[in-house]
C-alpha positions as CSV (number, residue, x, y, z in Angstrom):
1,M,-39.8,7.5,156.8
2,K,-41.5,6.1,159.9
3,N,-44.8,7.5,161.2
4,K,-43.8,7.2,164.8
5,P,-40.7,8.1,166.9
6,F,-37.8,5.8,167.7
7,L,-37.3,5.3,171.4
8,V,-33.6,5.1,172.0
9,K,-31.2,5.2,175.0
10,L,-28.5,7.8,174.7
11,E,-25.3,7.4,176.8
12,K,-23.8,10.4,178.5
13,G,-20.7,11.8,176.6
14,K,-21.4,9.8,173.4
15,T,-21.9,11.5,170.1
16,Y,-24.6,10.3,167.7
17,A,-25.4,11.2,164.1
18,F,-29.2,11.6,163.5
19,C,-30.1,10.8,159.9
20,Q,-32.0,13.6,158.2
21,C,-31.9,12.3,154.6
22,E,-34.3,9.3,155.3
23,E,-32.0,7.0,153.3
24,S,-30.1,5.3,156.2
25,D,-30.7,1.6,156.8
26,N,-29.7,2.3,160.4
27,Q,-32.6,4.7,161.3
28,P,-32.7,6.9,163.2
29,F,-29.0,7.1,162.9
30,C,-26.8,8.0,159.9
31,D,-25.0,5.2,158.0
32,G,-23.5,7.5,155.4
33,S,-26.2,7.0,152.8
34,H,-26.5,10.8,152.2
35,S,-23.1,10.5,150.4
36,A,-24.7,8.3,147.8
37,I,-27.5,10.8,147.4
38,I,-25.0,13.5,146.6
39,V,-23.6,11.3,143.8
40,K,-27.1,10.5,142.6
41,D,-27.9,14.2,142.5
42,D,-24.8,15.0,140.6
43,I,-25.7,12.4,138.0
44,L,-29.2,13.7,137.8
45,V,-28.1,17.3,137.5
46,E,-25.8,16.4,134.7
47,S,-28.5,14.4,132.9
48,L,-31.0,17.3,133.3
49,A,-28.4,19.8,132.2
50,N,-27.7,17.9,129.1
51,A,-31.5,17.7,128.3
52,F,-31.8,21.4,128.9
53,F,-28.9,22.2,126.6
54,S,-30.5,20.2,123.9
55,I,-33.6,22.4,124.1
56,G,-31.6,25.6,124.3
57,V,-31.5,26.6,128.0
58,N,-28.4,28.8,128.8
59,S,-25.5,27.9,131.1
60,T,-26.7,30.4,133.8
61,S,-29.8,28.3,134.3
62,R,-27.7,25.1,134.5
63,N,-25.7,26.6,137.4
64,N,-28.8,27.6,139.3
65,N,-30.2,24.0,138.9
66,D,-27.0,22.5,140.3
67,K,-27.3,24.7,143.4
68,K,-31.0,23.8,143.9
69,M,-30.3,20.1,143.6
70,K,-27.4,20.1,146.1
71,S,-29.2,22.3,148.6
72,N,-31.8,19.5,149.1
73,T,-29.2,17.1,150.5
74,Q,-29.5,16.6,154.2
75,K,-26.4,15.8,156.2
76,P,-26.7,14.2,159.7
77,L,-27.5,16.2,162.8
78,I,-24.9,15.6,165.4
79,I,-26.1,15.0,169.0
80,K,-23.9,14.9,172.1
81,A,-25.7,13.3,175.0
82,E,-25.3,15.4,178.1
83,K,-26.7,12.6,180.3
84,D,-27.9,9.0,180.2
85,D,-31.4,9.4,178.8
86,E,-34.2,7.6,177.0
87,V,-35.6,9.8,174.2
88,N,-38.0,9.8,171.3
89,L,-36.1,10.6,168.1
90,C,-38.2,11.8,165.2
91,G,-39.0,9.0,162.7
92,C,-41.1,11.1,160.2
93,K,-38.3,13.7,159.7
94,Q,-40.9,16.5,160.0
95,S,-40.2,17.6,163.6
96,E,-39.5,21.3,164.2
97,N,-37.5,20.2,167.2
98,A,-35.2,17.7,165.4
99,P,-33.8,15.3,166.3
100,Y,-36.5,15.0,168.9
101,C,-40.1,14.0,168.2
102,N,-42.7,16.8,168.5
103,G,-45.7,14.8,167.4
104,S,-45.6,16.0,163.8
105,H,-46.2,12.4,162.7
106,L,-49.7,12.6,164.0
107,S,-50.7,15.0,161.2
108,I,-49.1,13.1,158.3
């Protein structure tokens, strides 16, 4: 996470994938790191489920935990540039106007 926006030039007609998971090494754009997060979550869910079963939590609870973990995964937001433009893309990942900066970083 970065506490200021990324100033980038978008080219008309090009498609961009804005990272929302905060794991990309190519910020503010996606590099596929969210896929690794899904695998980590699956491993974590399985580990937690095994721990819960050892203390007597039922299988219904396990299924609910699986859904909660997977719902936290953020896939990229696809942007298609309608014109050549220089824009500020959100670096803090808190903007309510994602992928564009709305100044949210100022209150973090």
